[in-house]
C-alpha positions as CSV (number, residue, x, y, z in Angstrom):
1,M,-173.2,158.0,56.2
2,D,-171.3,160.2,53.9
3,W,-170.4,162.5,56.5
4,V,-169.2,159.0,58.5
5,V,-166.9,158.1,55.8
6,R,-165.6,161.2,55.1
7,G,-164.7,161.7,58.4
8,R,-163.2,158.4,58.7
9,A,-160.9,158.5,55.7
10,R,-159.7,162.3,57.1
11,R,-158.8,160.3,60.2
12,R,-157.0,157.8,58.8
13,R,-155.0,160.5,56.6
14,L,-154.5,162.7,59.3
15,V,-153.0,159.3,61.1
16,G,-150.8,158.7,58.2
17,V,-149.7,162.1,57.9
18,A,-148.9,162.0,61.7
19,M,-147.1,159.1,61.3
20,V,-144.6,160.1,58.4
21,A,-143.7,163.2,60.2
22,A,-142.9,161.3,63.4
23,V,-140.6,159.0,61.6
24,L,-138.9,162.0,60.1
25,L,-138.3,163.6,63.4
26,A,-137.0,160.2,65.1
27,G,-134.9,159.7,61.7
28,G,-133.7,162.9,61.7
29,A,-133.2,163.2,66.1
30,A,-130.9,159.7,65.7
31,T,-129.1,160.3,62.7
32,A,-128.0,164.1,64.0
33,G,-127.1,162.4,67.4
34,A,-125.4,159.6,65.5
35,A,-123.3,162.2,63.2
36,L,-122.7,164.3,66.3
37,A,-120.9,161.6,68.2
38,V,-118.8,160.9,65.1
39,R,-117.6,164.2,65.0
40,R,-116.8,164.6,68.7
41,G,-115.1,161.1,68.0
42,Q,-113.0,163.0,65.2
43,Q,-112.7,165.8,66.9
44,Q,-110.5,163.4,69.7
45,L,-108.8,161.7,67.4
46,A,-107.2,164.7,65.5
47,T,-106.5,166.3,69.2
48,Q,-104.6,163.6,69.9
49,A,-102.7,163.1,66.9
50,M,-101.7,166.7,66.8
51,D,-100.1,166.1,70.6
52,H,-98.3,163.1,69.2
53,Y,-97.0,165.2,66.4
54,I,-95.7,168.1,68.8
55,N,-93.8,165.8,71.4
56,D,-92.5,163.3,68.5
57,L,-91.1,166.4,65.8
58,A,-89.9,168.5,69.3
59,G,-87.7,165.4,69.8
60,V,-86.7,165.1,66.6
61,V,-85.4,169.1,66.1
62,A,-83.6,168.3,69.5
63,D,-82.3,165.1,68.7
64,E,-81.2,166.8,65.5
65,V,-79.5,169.8,67.1
66,S,-77.7,166.7,69.5
67,H,-76.2,165.5,66.4
68,Y,-74.1,168.4,65.4
69,E,-73.3,168.8,69.1
70,D,-72.1,166.0,69.5
71,A,-69.7,166.4,66.4
72,L,-68.1,169.6,67.4
73,S,-67.8,168.7,70.5
74,D,-65.6,165.8,69.4
75,L,-63.7,167.8,67.6
76,A,-63.2,170.1,70.5
77,A,-61.9,167.7,72.6
78,A,-59.5,166.5,69.9
79,V,-58.2,169.8,69.3
80,A,-57.6,170.5,72.8
81,T,-55.0,167.3,72.9
82,Q,-53.0,169.0,70.7
83,P,-49.6,170.3,72.0
84,E,-49.5,172.5,69.0
85,L,-52.8,172.4,66.7
86,T,-51.7,172.8,62.8
87,A,-53.3,172.8,59.6
88,D,-52.7,169.6,58.6
89,A,-53.7,168.4,61.8
90,F,-57.0,170.2,61.9
91,A,-57.7,168.8,58.3
92,A,-56.8,165.2,59.2
93,M,-59.4,165.5,62.3
94,T,-62.2,167.4,60.0
95,V,-61.8,164.9,57.2
96,R,-64.9,162.4,58.1
97,Y,-67.1,165.7,58.4
98,D,-69.4,166.3,55.3
99,R,-72.8,167.4,54.3
100,M,-73.9,164.0,54.3
101,R,-73.4,163.7,58.0
102,L,-74.3,167.1,58.8
103,P,-77.1,167.9,56.2
104,G,-77.0,171.7,55.8
105,A,-73.5,172.4,57.4
106,S,-71.6,175.3,55.3
107,G,-68.0,174.1,56.9
108,V,-66.1,173.9,60.3
109,S,-63.6,176.2,61.3
110,F,-60.9,177.0,64.2
111,V,-61.6,180.2,65.9
112,V,-59.0,182.0,68.4
113,P,-59.1,185.0,70.1
114,A,-56.9,187.8,69.8
115,Y,-56.8,191.5,71.0
116,D,-55.4,194.7,69.1
117,A,-52.3,194.0,70.7
118,Q,-51.9,190.3,70.0
119,V,-53.1,190.1,66.1
120,A,-49.7,190.8,65.0
121,K,-48.3,187.7,66.8
122,T,-51.6,185.8,66.6
123,Q,-51.0,186.1,63.0
124,K,-47.3,184.7,63.0
125,L,-48.1,182.2,65.3
126,W,-50.8,180.7,63.2
127,R,-49.0,181.4,59.7
128,S,-46.3,179.0,61.3
129,R,-48.8,176.6,61.7
130,G,-49.9,175.9,58.3
131,A,-52.0,178.9,57.8
132,D,-50.4,180.2,54.8
133,G,-51.6,183.4,53.7
134,L,-52.8,184.2,57.0
135,R,-53.8,188.0,56.8
136,L,-55.3,189.3,60.4
137,Y,-57.2,192.8,60.2
138,R,-57.7,195.0,63.5
139,T,-60.8,196.6,63.6
140,G,-62.1,199.1,66.5
141,T,-59.5,199.5,69.4
142,D,-59.2,197.1,72.3
143,I,-61.3,194.6,71.2
144,Q,-61.2,191.1,71.8
145,H,-61.4,189.8,68.0
146,K,-62.8,186.3,67.4
147,Y,-60.5,185.1,63.8
148,V,-60.7,181.9,61.9
149,V,-57.1,180.2,61.3
150,F,-58.2,177.0,60.1
151,A,-61.2,176.2,57.7
152,R,-62.8,173.6,55.8
153,T,-65.9,174.0,53.8
154,F,-68.1,171.5,52.7
155,S,-68.8,172.6,49.3
156,G,-68.0,175.2,47.1
157,P,-64.1,177.1,47.2
158,P,-62.0,176.9,49.8
159,A,-62.1,178.9,53.2
160,T,-59.7,182.1,53.3
161,P,-58.6,182.3,57.1
162,G,-58.7,185.5,58.3
163,R,-62.2,186.4,58.8
164,D,-63.3,188.5,62.0
165,L,-66.8,186.9,63.7
166,S,-66.8,189.6,66.3
167,T,-67.9,191.7,63.6
168,I,-71.1,189.2,63.2
169,S,-73.2,190.2,65.9
170,Q,-75.1,186.7,65.8
171,A,-71.9,184.8,65.9
172,D,-69.9,187.1,68.0
173,E,-72.7,186.9,70.7
174,A,-72.5,183.0,70.6
175,L,-69.1,182.5,71.1
176,T,-69.1,185.0,73.7
177,R,-71.9,182.8,75.5
178,A,-70.2,179.6,74.9
179,E,-67.0,180.8,76.2
180,S,-68.5,182.6,79.5
181,S,-70.8,178.8,79.6
182,G,-68.0,176.4,78.5
183,L,-70.7,174.9,76.4
184,F,-72.2,174.1,73.1
185,T,-74.0,177.5,71.4
186,V,-76.5,178.0,69.1
187,S,-76.7,181.7,67.6
188,S,-79.5,183.6,66.8
189,A,-81.1,183.6,62.8
190,H,-79.2,185.3,60.4
191,V,-78.3,185.5,56.6
192,F,-74.7,184.2,55.4
193,G,-72.4,186.6,54.0
194,R,-72.0,185.0,50.9
195,D,-75.9,184.3,50.7
196,R,-76.7,188.1,50.7
197,R,-75.4,187.5,46.9
198,L,-78.2,185.7,46.0
199,P,-81.9,186.9,45.0
200,V,-84.0,187.0,48.3
201,A,-86.3,184.2,47.3
202,Q,-82.8,182.1,47.5
203,Q,-81.6,183.3,50.9
204,Q,-81.8,180.8,53.6
205,V,-82.2,181.6,57.3
206,S,-78.7,180.5,59.0
207,F,-77.1,180.2,62.1
208,T,-73.8,179.5,64.0
209,L,-72.8,176.8,66.1
210,A,-70.0,176.9,68.7
211,V,-68.3,174.6,71.0
212,P,-65.3,176.5,73.3
213,V,-62.0,174.4,73.1
214,L,-60.8,174.6,76.7
215,E,-56.7,173.5,77.3
216,R,-57.8,173.5,81.3
217,P,-61.1,175.2,82.7
218,G,-60.9,179.1,82.6
219,R,-58.4,178.8,79.8
220,L,-59.9,179.5,76.1
221,L,-57.4,178.2,73.7
222,G,-60.1,179.5,70.9
223,W,-63.6,177.6,69.4
224,I,-64.9,175.4,66.8
225,T,-67.5,176.6,64.8
226,M,-70.0,175.7,62.1
227,G,-72.8,177.1,59.7
228,V,-75.7,175.5,59.3
229,R,-78.2,176.7,56.6
230,G,-81.6,175.9,58.3
231,G,-83.6,175.2,55.0
232,D,-81.4,171.9,54.5
233,F,-80.6,171.5,58.2
234,M,-83.6,169.5,59.4
235,S,-86.1,169.2,55.8
236,D,-85.4,165.6,55.3
237,A,-85.9,164.6,59.2
238,V,-89.1,167.1,59.5
239,N,-90.6,165.3,56.2
240,A,-90.4,161.9,57.2
241,H,-92.2,162.6,60.3
242,I,-95.2,164.8,59.1
243,G,-96.0,163.9,55.1
244,E,-99.1,165.9,54.3
245,A,-100.3,166.0,57.4
246,I,-99.3,168.8,59.3
247,Q,-97.6,172.4,58.2
248,L,-94.6,173.0,60.6
249,S,-92.7,175.8,61.3
250,L,-89.7,176.4,63.0
251,T,-88.6,179.8,64.0
252,D,-86.1,182.0,65.6
253,P,-88.2,184.4,67.9
254,A,-85.7,187.3,67.6
255,P,-86.9,190.6,69.0
256,D,-87.0,192.4,65.8
257,A,-88.6,190.0,63.5
258,S,-89.0,185.9,64.0
259,P,-86.9,184.3,61.1
260,T,-88.3,181.0,59.7
261,I,-85.7,178.5,60.2
262,V,-87.6,175.4,59.0
263,S,-90.9,175.2,56.6
264,A,-92.4,171.8,55.8
265,G,-95.5,170.1,55.1
266,G,-98.3,170.5,52.4
267,G,-101.8,170.0,51.9
268,R,-104.7,172.4,52.6
269,L,-105.3,173.6,56.4
270,M,-108.1,172.2,58.4
271,G,-109.1,175.3,59.7
272,D,-109.5,174.7,63.3
273,P,-107.1,177.0,65.6
274,G,-108.3,174.2,68.5
275,L,-106.1,171.7,67.0
276,E,-103.1,174.1,66.6
277,R,-100.0,173.1,68.7
278,A,-97.1,175.4,69.7
279,R,-93.9,174.3,71.6
280,T,-90.5,176.3,72.6
281,I,-87.6,174.3,72.3
282,I,-84.5,175.4,73.9
283,V,-81.1,174.2,71.9
284,G,-77.6,175.2,72.2
285,Q,-78.6,178.1,75.1
286,H,-80.8,179.3,72.8
287,T,-84.6,179.3,72.1
288,W,-86.7,178.4,68.8
289,H,-90.8,178.4,68.6
290,L,-91.9,175.2,66.7
291,A,-95.2,175.8,65.5
292,L,-97.9,172.9,64.3
293,R,-100.9,173.2,62.0
294,P,-103.3,170.5,60.7
295,T,-104.1,169.8,57.3
296,T,-107.4,167.8,55.7
297,T,-105.2,164.5,55.7
298,L,-104.4,164.6,59.2
299,L,-107.2,162.2,59.4
300,S,-107.7,159.2,57.2
301,P,-110.2,159.5,54.4
302,T,-112.1,156.8,56.6
303,D,-112.4,159.0,59.0
304,R,-112.8,162.2,57.5
305,R,-115.9,160.8,55.9
306,M,-117.3,159.1,58.2
307,S,-119.4,161.9,59.5
308,S,-120.8,162.2,56.4
309,L,-121.6,158.6,55.6
310,T,-123.5,158.2,58.8
311,V,-125.8,161.3,57.7
312,G,-126.2,159.9,53.9
313,A,-127.0,156.6,55.7
314,G,-129.3,157.9,58.3
315,S,-131.2,160.1,55.7
316,I,-131.7,157.5,53.5
317,F,-133.1,154.9,56.0
318,T,-135.3,157.7,57.2
319,L,-136.7,158.7,53.7
320,L,-137.1,154.7,53.1
321,L,-139.1,154.9,56.4
322,M,-141.4,157.7,55.2
323,A,-141.8,155.9,52.3
324,L,-142.8,152.7,53.6
325,V,-145.1,154.2,56.5
326,G,-147.0,156.4,54.0
327,V,-147.7,153.4,52.0
328,L,-148.7,151.0,54.6
329,A,-151.2,153.8,56.0
330,G,-152.4,154.1,52.2
331,A,-152.6,150.4,52.2
332,R,-154.6,149.9,55.2
333,N,-157.1,152.5,54.1
334,R,-157.8,149.9,51.3
335,A,-157.2,146.3,52.3
336,M,-157.0,145.7,56.2
337,D,-156.2,142.4,55.2
338,Q,-152.8,143.5,54.3
339,V,-152.3,144.9,57.4
340,D,-150.5,142.0,59.2
341,Q,-148.0,141.5,55.7
342,A,-147.3,145.2,55.9
343,T,-146.4,145.6,59.6
344,A,-144.0,142.3,59.0
345,A,-142.1,144.1,56.3
346,L,-142.1,147.4,58.7
347,R,-140.9,145.2,61.6
348,L,-137.8,143.7,59.3
349,D,-136.8,147.1,57.6
350,I,-136.6,148.4,61.2
351,E,-134.1,145.5,62.4
352,R,-132.2,146.1,59.1
353,R,-132.1,149.6,60.1
354,Q,-130.8,148.8,63.3
355,A,-128.2,146.1,61.7
356,V,-126.7,148.9,59.5
357,E,-126.7,151.7,62.6
358,Q,-124.7,148.4,64.9
359,E,-122.5,148.4,61.5
360,L,-121.9,151.9,61.5
361,Q,-121.6,152.4,65.0
362,E,-118.8,149.2,64.9
363,L,-117.0,151.2,62.5
364,A,-117.0,154.5,64.3
365,F,-115.2,152.7,67.5
366,H,-113.1,150.1,65.8
367,D,-109.9,149.9,63.9
368,P,-110.9,148.2,60.4
369,L,-107.3,146.4,60.0
370,T,-107.2,144.4,63.1
371,G,-110.6,144.7,64.5
372,L,-109.2,146.1,67.6
373,A,-110.7,149.6,69.4
374,N,-110.3,152.6,68.2
375,R,-109.1,155.7,69.8
376,I,-112.6,157.1,70.6
377,L,-113.0,153.9,72.6
378,F,-110.4,153.2,74.0
379,Y,-110.7,156.5,75.4
380,D,-114.3,155.7,76.7
381,R,-113.0,152.6,78.5
382,V,-110.1,154.6,80.1
383,G,-112.6,157.1,81.4
384,H,-115.2,154.6,82.7
385,A,-112.2,152.5,84.2
386,L,-111.3,155.6,86.2
387,Q,-114.5,156.0,87.8
388,T,-115.3,152.5,88.5
389,H,-111.6,151.9,89.8
390,A,-111.9,154.8,92.0
391,R,-115.0,154.2,93.5
392,D,-113.7,150.7,94.4
393,G,-110.1,151.1,95.3
394,H,-108.8,149.1,92.9
395,T,-105.7,149.6,90.7
396,F,-105.4,149.4,86.7
397,A,-102.8,150.1,84.0
398,V,-102.1,151.9,80.5
399,F,-100.2,150.4,78.3
400,F,-98.9,152.4,75.5
401,I,-97.0,150.9,73.1
402,D,-95.0,151.5,69.8
403,L,-93.5,149.3,67.3
404,D,-89.4,149.5,67.0
405,G,-88.5,148.2,63.4
406,F,-92.2,148.9,61.5
407,K,-91.3,151.3,59.1
408,Q,-88.4,149.4,57.7
409,V,-90.9,146.3,57.1
410,N,-93.0,149.0,55.4
411,D,-90.1,150.3,53.3
412,R,-88.5,146.5,52.9
413,L,-91.8,144.5,51.9
414,G,-94.2,146.8,51.3
415,H,-97.3,148.1,53.2
416,S,-99.4,144.9,52.6
417,A,-96.7,143.1,54.9
418,G,-96.7,146.1,57.2
419,D,-100.7,145.1,57.2
420,T,-100.0,141.4,58.3
421,V,-97.7,142.7,61.2
422,L,-100.3,144.7,62.3
423,R,-102.8,142.0,62.3
424,E,-100.0,139.7,63.9
425,V,-99.2,142.2,66.6
426,A,-102.7,142.7,67.4
427,A,-103.3,138.6,67.6
428,R,-100.6,138.8,69.6
429,L,-101.6,141.3,72.5
430,R,-104.5,139.7,72.7
431,A,-103.3,136.2,73.5
432,C,-101.3,138.1,76.3
433,L,-103.8,139.7,78.2
434,R,-107.4,138.5,79.8
435,D,-110.7,138.6,77.9
436,S,-111.5,141.6,80.0
437,D,-109.0,143.8,79.1
438,T,-109.5,146.5,76.4
439,V,-106.9,146.8,73.4
440,A,-106.8,149.2,71.0
441,R,-105.0,150.1,67.8
442,F,-104.7,154.4,68.2
443,G,-103.4,154.3,64.0
444,G,-100.5,153.5,62.7
445,D,-97.7,151.2,64.7
446,E,-99.1,152.5,67.9
447,F,-101.2,150.0,70.2
448,A,-102.9,150.3,73.9
449,V,-104.2,147.9,76.3
450,I,-106.1,148.6,79.9
451,V,-105.3,146.0,82.4
452,E,-108.4,146.3,84.8
453,R,-108.3,145.2,88.3
454,L,-104.8,144.5,89.0
455,A,-104.3,142.2,92.0
456,D,-101.1,143.3,92.6
457,A,-99.2,146.5,91.0
458,S,-96.1,144.5,90.5
459,D,-98.4,142.3,88.1
460,L,-97.9,145.1,85.6
461,H,-94.4,144.0,84.7
462,L,-95.5,140.6,84.1
463,T,-97.9,141.5,81.8
464,A,-95.2,144.6,79.6
465,A,-92.2,141.8,80.1
466,R,-95.0,139.2,78.1
467,I,-95.8,141.6,75.7
468,V,-92.4,142.7,74.6
469,E,-91.4,138.9,74.2
470,S,-94.3,138.0,72.2
471,I,-94.1,141.2,69.8
472,Q,-90.3,140.6,69.1
473,Q,-90.8,136.7,68.1
474,P,-90.2,136.8,64.2
475,I,-93.1,137.3,61.9
476,A,-93.4,134.8,58.3
477,I,-94.7,137.0,55.5
478,D,-94.6,135.2,52.3
479,R,-91.8,132.8,53.2
480,Q,-89.7,135.6,54.9
481,R,-89.6,136.8,58.2
482,A,-90.3,140.3,59.4
483,T,-89.3,141.7,63.3
484,V,-90.8,144.3,65.1
485,T,-90.0,144.9,68.9
486,A,-91.9,147.0,70.4
487,S,-90.8,150.1,73.4
488,V,-93.9,150.2,76.1
489,G,-94.8,153.1,78.2
490,V,-97.2,151.8,81.4
491,A,-99.3,154.2,84.0
492,L,-101.3,153.5,86.6
493,N,-104.0,154.9,87.9
494,R,-103.8,157.9,90.5
495,A,-106.3,159.8,92.7
496,G,-107.4,162.7,90.6
497,D,-106.2,161.5,87.2
498,T,-108.1,162.3,84.3
499,A,-108.2,160.0,81.2
500,D,-105.8,162.4,79.7
501,D,-103.5,162.5,82.5
502,I,-102.7,158.6,82.4
503,L,-102.6,158.5,78.6
504,R,-100.1,161.2,78.7
505,A,-98.1,159.7,81.5
506,A,-98.2,156.3,79.4
507,D,-97.0,157.8,76.2
508,V,-94.4,159.8,78.2
509,A,-92.9,156.8,79.5
510,M,-92.9,154.9,76.2
511,Y,-91.1,157.3,74.6
512,T,-88.7,157.0,77.5
513,A,-88.4,153.2,76.7
514,K,-87.7,154.2,73.4
515,T,-85.0,156.6,73.9
516,T,-83.1,154.5,76.3
517,G,-83.0,151.4,74.4
518,K,-86.4,150.1,72.9
519,S,-87.4,146.6,73.7
520,R,-88.3,147.2,76.6
521,H,-91.0,149.3,79.5
522,V,-91.1,151.9,81.3
523,L,-93.6,152.5,84.5
524,A,-94.4,156.6,84.9
525,G,-92.9,157.5,87.6
526,A,-90.0,155.4,87.7
527,E,-88.2,156.3,85.1
């Protein structure tokens, strides 16, 4: 009889061990699956963030150069209207230009062409017009010189007229290109002569901007030129957009080297080559190369810790379940009358585990501030809508919404007020849409909407107008009023589109809305 008892005890122990092992395997598999899903979501979020940054910063660089182009073109047009340009007139025209308006600019000059045989006559002419002490020197034979006759520096000692820019290969090439094309031109990167006297560590890569001054088409009077130091050129504008999230470099891809015009950003690199982004930018008939590398602060602390939290929580609950199953197995061997109670406790613990897993899933797919869907869930909904609408032949629309003026609210009233604005905007978006539509927050002040099964494609214009009108209503914050507006990009599903295609189309349309007036909507393909 003892061997029967021992056999039963042995079998009970084996059953208990098997149950503990099963809990370990099941809990480990569930935890690993949840962690993998979260990591994939983080990768998608980081990819979309880097795509947004490269598009945004390429626009910042182009806009900044355009600011300088407008200033030089206006001055060139004013000079062209002068019957006899004088030093006093040039000084009056350039008095409004300074380093505050044009960061990084060293000064502005009026440059005239002259061949060797014309040097003496040119010198006499411009001396008579106020270029006191102007001395023009000839170098070479039968070459076109490019002399600075009037100049105004923005800092340091006054400029000395008479410098021949044809002796500086980068500047000469830019002026020649501006003359032949009649357009604004940016030179290759180089170091200004006055900067070469500084220690190498303090030298900045610079470039020359040039706009031709035309009396009439084909009749060149000269050029308006401006020297710009790259490091000061757009550091403030770039840093305002990237913070510590990415590291940026803007280089001039010259044949012999690639000097860095602007380098900005900080933090520790993420070390994921797949997230690095690069863009070629054409500015002033010249090519620059923009490169972005993500840092570990690209994602919010909550997003970065989500995978670890998922693994930790899953492991803890798995261990708890293992311990509980072991205790139950031992208790069953000691007292069968406690089985029901232990089973109830096990069932309760499983329900708690499921509730926590549900809560973790909620955190993984919803924005904690507004309660809206986040990027991961929204991206999944777009993919599902593409499948169902393609099968049924229906039309749906994706709205990409960016708040205009949100940064000013944050700066003026603080981040708590900014959070209030984001929550109110989320509530207004829900009120503008049907219960079946999906509203998501993409992070920062960006939102997105899926409007499914449109009865008529024209309905999207009514929906977009309703969104713009609702958001621009003032928001009361602690007896103060904050106002933001919305730039909305809309894209319809098309045959063969992927989720990336329709999101990208809506994003581009949103930027078109933002750059063409804000507080409006633009339909992709109808800009």
